[in-house]
C-alpha positions as CSV (number, residue, x, y, z in Angstrom):
1,M,-21.6,-8.0,-4.6
2,G,-20.7,-4.6,-3.1
3,I,-18.3,-2.7,-1.0
4,F,-18.7,-1.8,2.7
5,L,-16.8,1.1,4.3
6,D,-16.2,1.8,7.9
7,E,-17.5,5.1,9.1
8,N,-14.1,6.8,8.9
9,F,-13.3,5.9,5.4
10,K,-14.8,8.8,3.4
11,E,-13.4,11.4,5.8
12,S,-9.9,9.7,5.7
13,V,-9.5,9.8,2.0
14,R,-10.8,13.4,1.4
15,G,-7.9,15.3,-0.2
16,K,-5.5,12.3,-0.2
17,Y,-3.8,10.2,-2.8
18,C,-4.1,6.5,-2.3
19,L,-0.9,4.4,-2.9
20,L,-1.9,0.9,-4.0
21,D,-0.4,-2.4,-2.9
22,N,-0.5,-5.1,-5.5
23,D,-3.4,-7.0,-3.8
24,F,-5.7,-4.1,-4.0
25,L,-4.5,-3.2,-7.5
26,G,-5.4,-6.8,-8.5
27,A,-8.8,-6.5,-6.9
28,L,-9.5,-3.3,-8.8
29,F,-8.5,-5.1,-12.0
30,N,-10.6,-8.2,-11.3
31,D,-13.7,-6.4,-10.1
32,N,-15.0,-3.5,-12.2
33,S,-17.8,-2.7,-9.7
34,L,-15.1,-2.2,-7.0
35,F,-13.1,0.0,-9.4
36,L,-16.1,2.2,-10.2
37,A,-17.2,2.5,-6.5
38,M,-13.6,3.6,-5.5
39,K,-13.5,6.0,-8.4
40,D,-16.7,7.6,-7.1
41,L,-15.4,7.8,-3.6
42,L,-12.1,9.4,-4.5
43,N,-13.6,12.1,-6.7
44,D,-10.7,13.8,-8.5
45,Y,-7.9,12.1,-6.5
46,P,-6.2,9.3,-8.4
47,F,-4.7,6.1,-7.2
48,V,-0.9,6.0,-7.4
49,Y,1.3,3.0,-7.6
50,D,5.0,2.4,-7.3
51,N,7.0,0.7,-10.1
52,L,7.6,-2.3,-7.8
53,T,3.8,-2.6,-7.5
54,S,3.4,-2.6,-11.3
55,F,6.2,-5.2,-11.5
56,E,4.3,-7.4,-9.1
57,F,1.0,-6.8,-11.0
58,L,2.6,-7.8,-14.3
59,R,5.0,-10.6,-13.3
60,D,4.1,-14.2,-13.8
61,I,1.7,-13.4,-16.6
62,Y,2.6,-15.3,-19.6
63,V,-0.5,-15.1,-21.8
64,P,0.0,-12.2,-24.2
65,S,-3.6,-11.1,-24.1
66,Q,-3.6,-10.9,-20.3
67,I,-0.4,-8.8,-20.4
68,V,-2.1,-6.4,-22.8
69,L,-5.2,-6.2,-20.6
70,R,-3.1,-5.5,-17.5
71,E,-1.0,-2.9,-19.2
72,K,-4.1,-1.2,-20.5
73,F,-5.6,-1.2,-17.0
74,L,-2.5,0.5,-15.6
75,S,-3.0,3.3,-18.2
76,K,-6.6,4.1,-17.0
77,D,-7.2,7.7,-16.1
78,L,-7.5,7.0,-12.4
79,L,-4.2,5.2,-12.0
80,F,-0.8,7.0,-12.1
81,P,2.7,5.7,-11.5
82,L,4.8,7.6,-9.0
83,S,7.8,9.3,-10.4
84,D,11.0,7.4,-9.9
85,H,14.6,8.4,-10.3
86,Q,17.9,7.6,-8.6
87,E,17.5,10.2,-5.8
88,I,14.1,8.8,-4.9
89,Y,15.3,5.2,-5.1
90,T,18.3,5.9,-2.9
91,K,16.1,7.6,-0.2
92,T,13.6,4.8,-0.4
93,Q,16.3,2.1,-0.1
94,T,17.8,3.8,2.9
95,N,14.4,4.1,4.7
96,A,13.6,0.5,3.7
97,L,16.7,-0.7,5.4
98,I,15.9,1.2,8.6
99,L,12.3,-0.1,8.5
100,S,13.5,-3.6,8.1
101,K,15.6,-3.3,11.2
102,I,12.7,-1.8,13.1
103,Y,10.5,-4.6,11.9
104,A,13.1,-7.2,13.0
105,Q,13.5,-5.6,16.4
106,N,9.8,-5.3,17.1
107,N,9.0,-8.7,15.7
108,S,11.6,-10.2,18.1
109,K,10.0,-8.3,21.0
110,L,6.5,-9.5,20.0
111,N,7.7,-13.1,19.4
112,Q,6.5,-12.9,15.8
113,K,8.1,-14.7,13.0
114,G,8.5,-13.7,9.4
115,S,8.8,-10.3,7.9
116,A,7.3,-8.1,5.2
117,S,8.1,-8.8,1.6
118,F,10.8,-6.8,-0.2
119,T,8.1,-4.9,-2.1
120,D,6.0,-4.2,1.0
121,I,9.0,-2.8,2.9
122,F,9.8,-0.6,-0.1
123,L,6.1,0.6,-0.2
124,A,6.3,1.4,3.5
125,S,9.4,3.4,2.9
126,R,7.9,5.1,-0.1
127,L,4.8,6.0,1.9
128,M,7.2,7.5,4.6
129,S,8.8,9.8,2.1
130,L,5.5,10.9,0.3
131,G,4.1,12.7,3.3
132,S,0.7,13.1,4.9
133,K,-1.2,13.7,1.6
134,Y,-0.8,10.0,0.8
135,L,-2.4,6.8,2.2
136,L,-1.8,3.2,1.4
137,I,-4.5,0.6,0.6
138,T,-3.4,-2.9,1.3
139,G,-4.8,-6.3,2.0
140,N,-1.6,-7.3,3.9
141,K,-2.1,-5.2,7.1
142,K,0.5,-7.4,8.9
143,D,3.2,-6.0,6.7
144,F,2.5,-2.5,7.8
145,P,2.5,-2.8,11.6
146,N,0.6,-0.6,14.1
147,Y,3.9,0.5,15.8
148,I,4.6,2.6,12.7
149,F,1.3,2.9,10.7
150,D,-2.2,4.1,11.7
151,T,-5.3,2.5,10.3
152,K,-7.5,5.2,8.9
153,G,-10.3,3.0,7.4
154,I,-11.3,-0.4,6.2
155,I,-12.8,-1.4,2.8
156,T,-14.6,-4.7,2.7
157,N,-15.4,-6.0,-0.7
158,E,-17.9,-8.8,-1.3
159,E,-16.3,-10.9,-4.1
160,A,-18.3,-12.8,-6.8
161,S,-17.9,-16.0,-4.7
162,G,-19.7,-14.3,-1.8
163,A,-16.4,-14.2,0.2
164,L,-15.6,-10.9,2.0
165,R,-12.1,-9.4,1.6
166,S,-10.9,-6.5,3.7
167,Y,-8.4,-3.9,2.8
168,S,-6.8,-1.4,5.2
169,L,-6.4,2.2,4.6
170,L,-3.1,3.2,6.3
171,S,-1.1,6.3,7.0
172,F,2.5,6.6,8.1
173,D,2.9,8.0,11.6
174,P,6.2,9.9,11.9
175,D,6.0,10.1,15.7
176,K,5.6,6.3,16.0
177,F,8.5,5.9,13.5
178,D,10.7,8.3,15.5
179,K,10.0,6.4,18.7
180,C,10.9,3.1,17.1
181,F,14.0,4.6,15.5
182,K,15.2,5.8,18.9
183,E,14.6,2.4,20.4
184,L,16.6,0.9,17.6
185,G,19.6,2.6,19.2
186,G,22.9,1.8,17.5
187,V,21.8,-1.1,15.5
188,G,23.5,-0.1,12.2
189,N,21.6,3.1,11.6
């Protein structure tokens, strides 16, 4: 088992905070060698997570000992929850609605069906508002499309089964967003 990084990864994360999607948070929880390798790579920069991500991480767990393990994991010194209050939520919600309209318009143009989950649209919106010091790590690249987000790196983790699982390191591109927003025109914005 091990992790494999593309050549851009180390440079891309230097001086950045990494916002975690639930799938990568779960991978860190389930694979201590991945957790330790990422801790070494990030040096002093912690992983951050949104409250919706922690909700996803903890939901559907009904065995009390598993709940305790997961809650303890979230309190590790490398993992920090993002602050959350009404002003942040309102801005995130507004941006999420705009993003959902952009996704719908572009998916229609590209003849793609489906859309990002509620949580992923909120994570995309949260990444928008956090600024350039933050990147997102996700295994669901399709929920963070190239017409708004840039891929800065790829993490490939060899799981215990021998299967390879890739995670994308993404940044929000304000210029791409502005272009999409202008194309949105008067569609309820």
